[in-house]
C-alpha positions in Angstrom: -35.8 -16.6 17.2 -33.3 -18.2 14.8 -30.3 -19.8 16.3 -28.8 -21.5 13.3 -25.0 -21.2 13.1 -25.3 -19.3 9.8 -27.6 -16.7 11.3 -25.5 -16.3 14.4 -22.4 -15.8 12.2 -24.1 -13.1 10.2 -25.1 -11.3 13.4 -21.6 -11.6 14.9 -19.3 -8.7 15.4 -18.6 -8.1 11.8 -19.0 -4.4 12.4 -16.1 -4.5 14.8 -14.1 -6.5 12.3 -14.8 -4.0 9.6 -13.7 -1.2 11.9 -10.5 -2.9 12.8 -9.7 -3.7 9.1 -10.4 0.0 8.2 -8.1 1.3 11.0 -5.3 -1.0 10.1 -5.7 -0.4 6.4 -5.5 3.4 6.9 -2.3 3.0 8.9 -0.9 0.6 6.2 -1.8 3.0 3.5 0.0 5.9 5.2 3.1 3.8 5.7 3.1 2.8 2.0 2.8 6.5 0.9 5.6 7.5 3.3 7.9 4.8 2.1 7.1 5.6 -1.6 7.8 9.3 -1.0 11.1 8.3 0.5 12.0 6.4 -2.6 11.3 2.9 -1.4 9.3 0.2 -3.2 8.6 -2.1 -0.3 7.6 -2.1 3.4 7.3 -4.6 6.2 4.1 -3.7 8.0 3.7 -5.4 11.4 0.2 -6.6 12.1 -1.5 -6.5 15.5 -1.7 -10.0 16.9 -4.3 -9.5 19.6 -8.0 -8.6 18.9 -10.6 -8.3 21.5 -13.7 -9.0 19.4 -16.6 -10.6 21.3 -17.9 -13.9 20.0 -14.8 -14.7 18.1 -11.6 -16.5 19.1 -8.5 -14.4 18.6 -7.3 -16.8 15.9 -10.6 -16.4 14.0 -10.3 -12.6 14.2 -6.7 -12.8 12.9 -7.9 -15.1 10.0 -10.6 -12.7 9.0 -8.7 -9.5 9.4 -5.4 -10.6 7.8 -7.1 -12.1 4.8 -9.2 -9.0 4.2 -6.2 -6.8 4.5 -4.3 -8.9 1.9 -7.4 -8.7 -0.4 -7.5 -4.9 -0.1 -3.7 -4.5 -0.8 -3.8 -6.8 -3.8 -6.9 -5.1 -5.2 -4.7 -2.0 -5.5 -2.2 -3.8 -7.6 0.5 -4.2 -4.9 2.2 -7.5 -4.1 1.8 -8.8 -0.6 3.1 -11.7 1.4 2.4 -12.7 5.0 5.7 -12.9 6.9 5.9 -14.7 10.3 7.9 -12.7 12.8 10.3 -14.1 15.4 8.2 -12.8 18.3 5.2 -15.0 17.2 3.5 -12.1 15.4 3.0 -11.6 11.7 3.7 -8.8 9.2 2.9 -8.0 5.6 5.6 -7.5 3.1 4.1 -5.1 0.6 5.8 -4.3 -2.7 4.8 -2.0 -5.5 6.3 -1.2 -8.9 9.1 1.3 -9.0 8.4 4.7 -10.6 9.6 3.3 -14.0 7.1 1.8 -16.3 7.9 -2.0 -16.3 8.0 -2.1 -20.2 10.3 0.9 -20.3 12.5 -0.6 -17.6 12.9 -3.8 -19.5 13.8 -1.8 -22.7 16.5 0.1 -20.8 17.9 -3.2 -19.4 18.1 -4.6 -22.9 20.1 -1.5 -24.0 22.5 -2.0 -21.2 22.9 -5.7 -21.9 23.6 -5.1 -25.6 26.3 -2.5 -24.7 27.9 -4.4 -21.9 31.6 -5.0 -22.6 32.4 -8.6 -22.7 35.5 -9.9 -20.9 38.4 -10.7 -23.2 
């Protein structure tokens, strides 16, 4: 029986980690859709701070889960930052482009700048 640290890590509760990431990501996705449909382009998503995953310290569970969530959000083209909360917890600030195409938005800003009346 192999007891090398690498083998033990591979046999750890990664299934539980994946399940927690999937559950949290589903909830996060729902919140993003709700906010977008309400006309917002940003949310603050509070993260769970306690995980009961056997074989892993809570801090290690947080490290794995939070980093994986950030990777998933970024893979979908959204901007994400980790925001410490006053209660000792953490949240993700998630931003996405407005409904305007960024190039078109810049073109419209240029039009407004060119036509802005200068103070006399």
